DOFIBA-378253 format. One record per residue (C-alpha): residue number from 1; residue in three letters; y, z, x. Coordinates in steps of 0.25 Angstrom, whole numbers, plus 5000, padded with zeros to 4 digits. Example, Ala and Ser with C-alpha at 12.3 -4.5 7.8 and 13.67 -1.06 7.14 Angstrom:
# residues 2
(1,"Ala",(4982,5031,5049))
(2,"Ser",(4996,5029,5055))
//
This chain:
# residues 112
(1,"Arg",(5040,5000,5033))
(2,"Gly",(5054,5002,5027))
(3,"Gln",(5062,4998,5039))
(4,"Asp",(5071,4986,5040))
(5,"Tyr",(5072,4978,5053))
(6,"Glu",(5080,4967,5059))
(7,"Tyr",(5074,4957,5068))
(8,"Asp",(5080,4949,5079))
(9,"Phe",(5070,4939,5084))
(10,"Lys",(5080,4933,5095))
(11,"Glu",(5081,4947,5101))
(12,"Met",(5067,4951,5097))
(13,"Lys",(5072,4964,5091))
(14,"Gln",(5069,4972,5079))
(15,"Lys",(5080,4982,5073))
(16,"Asn",(5077,4993,5063))
(17,"Leu",(5088,4992,5053))
(18,"Gly",(5087,5007,5049))
(19,"Ser",(5086,5013,5063))
(20,"Glu",(5093,5002,5071))
(21,"Lys",(5082,5002,5081))
(22,"His",(5079,4990,5089))
(23,"Arg",(5065,4986,5095))
(24,"Asp",(5060,4973,5101))
(25,"Ile",(5050,4964,5093))
(26,"Arg",(5040,4954,5098))
(27,"Pro",(5033,4943,5091))
(28,"Pro",(5018,4945,5088))
(29,"Arg",(5009,4940,5099))
(30,"Ala",(5006,4925,5098))
(31,"Met",(5018,4923,5089))
(32,"Lys",(5027,4912,5095))
(33,"Gln",(5041,4909,5091))
(34,"Pro",(5043,4897,5083))
(35,"Pro",(5050,4885,5089))
(36,"Ala",(5061,4886,5079))
(37,"Pro",(5066,4896,5070))
(38,"Ile",(5058,4897,5057))
(39,"Leu",(5070,4902,5049))
(40,"Pro",(5085,4898,5050))
(41,"Ala",(5095,4909,5056))
(42,"Gly",(5100,4918,5045))
(43,"Asn",(5096,4930,5036))
(44,"Val",(5082,4929,5030))
(45,"Ile",(5074,4938,5022))
(46,"Val",(5059,4937,5020))
(47,"Val",(5054,4940,5006))
(48,"Lys",(5040,4939,4999))
(49,"Val",(5038,4929,4988))
(50,"Pro",(5036,4938,4975))
(51,"Lys",(5025,4936,4965))
(52,"Asp",(5029,4924,4955))
(53,"Ala",(5041,4921,4963))
(54,"Gly",(5044,4907,4957))
(55,"Asn",(5054,4898,4964))
(56,"Val",(5065,4909,4966))
(57,"Ile",(5065,4924,4969))
(58,"Glu",(5077,4933,4970))
(59,"Ile",(5078,4942,4982))
(60,"Lys",(5088,4953,4987))
(61,"Asp",(5098,4948,4997))
(62,"Pro",(5099,4959,5007))
(63,"Ser",(5113,4955,5011))
(64,"Ala",(5119,4955,4997))
(65,"Gly",(5117,4970,4993))
(66,"Ala",(5109,4976,4982))
(67,"Asp",(5111,4966,4972))
(68,"Gly",(5111,4953,4980))
(69,"Lys",(5099,4944,4977))
(70,"Ile",(5097,4929,4981))
(71,"Lys",(5087,4919,4975))
(72,"Val",(5077,4913,4984))
(73,"Ala",(5069,4901,4982))
(74,"Val",(5054,4903,4983))
(75,"Pro",(5046,4891,4990))
(76,"Glu",(5036,4884,4981))
(77,"Gly",(5022,4889,4983))
(78,"Ala",(5027,4903,4989))
(79,"Lys",(5016,4913,4987))
(80,"Glu",(5019,4927,4982))
(81,"Gly",(5020,4936,4994))
(82,"Ala",(5024,4925,5004))
(83,"Gln",(5036,4928,5013))
(84,"Met",(5048,4920,5012))
(85,"Ala",(5060,4920,5021))
(86,"Val",(5073,4919,5013))
(87,"Pro",(5086,4916,5020))
(88,"Leu",(5098,4925,5016))
(89,"Pro",(5113,4922,5016))
(90,"Gly",(5120,4929,5027))
(91,"Lys",(5134,4935,5026))
(92,"Asp",(5143,4926,5019))
(93,"Glu",(5132,4915,5018))
(94,"Asp",(5130,4908,5005))
(95,"Val",(5116,4908,4999))
(96,"Lys",(5117,4892,4997))
(97,"Ala",(5120,4891,5012))
(98,"Val",(5107,4899,5015))
(99,"Met",(5099,4890,5006))
(100,"Glu",(5104,4877,5013))
(101,"Lys",(5101,4883,5027))
(102,"Gln",(5087,4887,5022))
(103,"Lys",(5085,4872,5017))
(104,"Ser",(5090,4866,5030))
(105,"Gly",(5085,4876,5040))
(106,"Trp",(5072,4882,5035))
(107,"Pro",(5059,4875,5037))
(108,"Gly",(5051,4874,5024))
(109,"Gly",(5039,4882,5023))
(110,"Ala",(5040,4889,5037))
(111,"Lys",(5032,4902,5039))
(112,"Ala",(5040,4913,5044))
//
């Protein structure tokens, strides 16, 4: 609804980035925490696979300003509208380092 939030799942808090207000969050009923993290630590953005995406899409890098874009590999067989978690480089982190972390630390085909 036009609001940006930051989630802290360790503290189970939600922060409205516009108003700076915090509130407690809780998991949906019957949802259990996975035995191990599904995603590695670091910055991640979730994007929808666009129509006719092909092998690579270009997305805006939120940490790189108005003109910053990064290329993202689209998994084979990804369907239009499917959500995809994309690792983003942190401050002073190289895109290639993020790619290597993704290869070694992310389970293939995990559902987030």
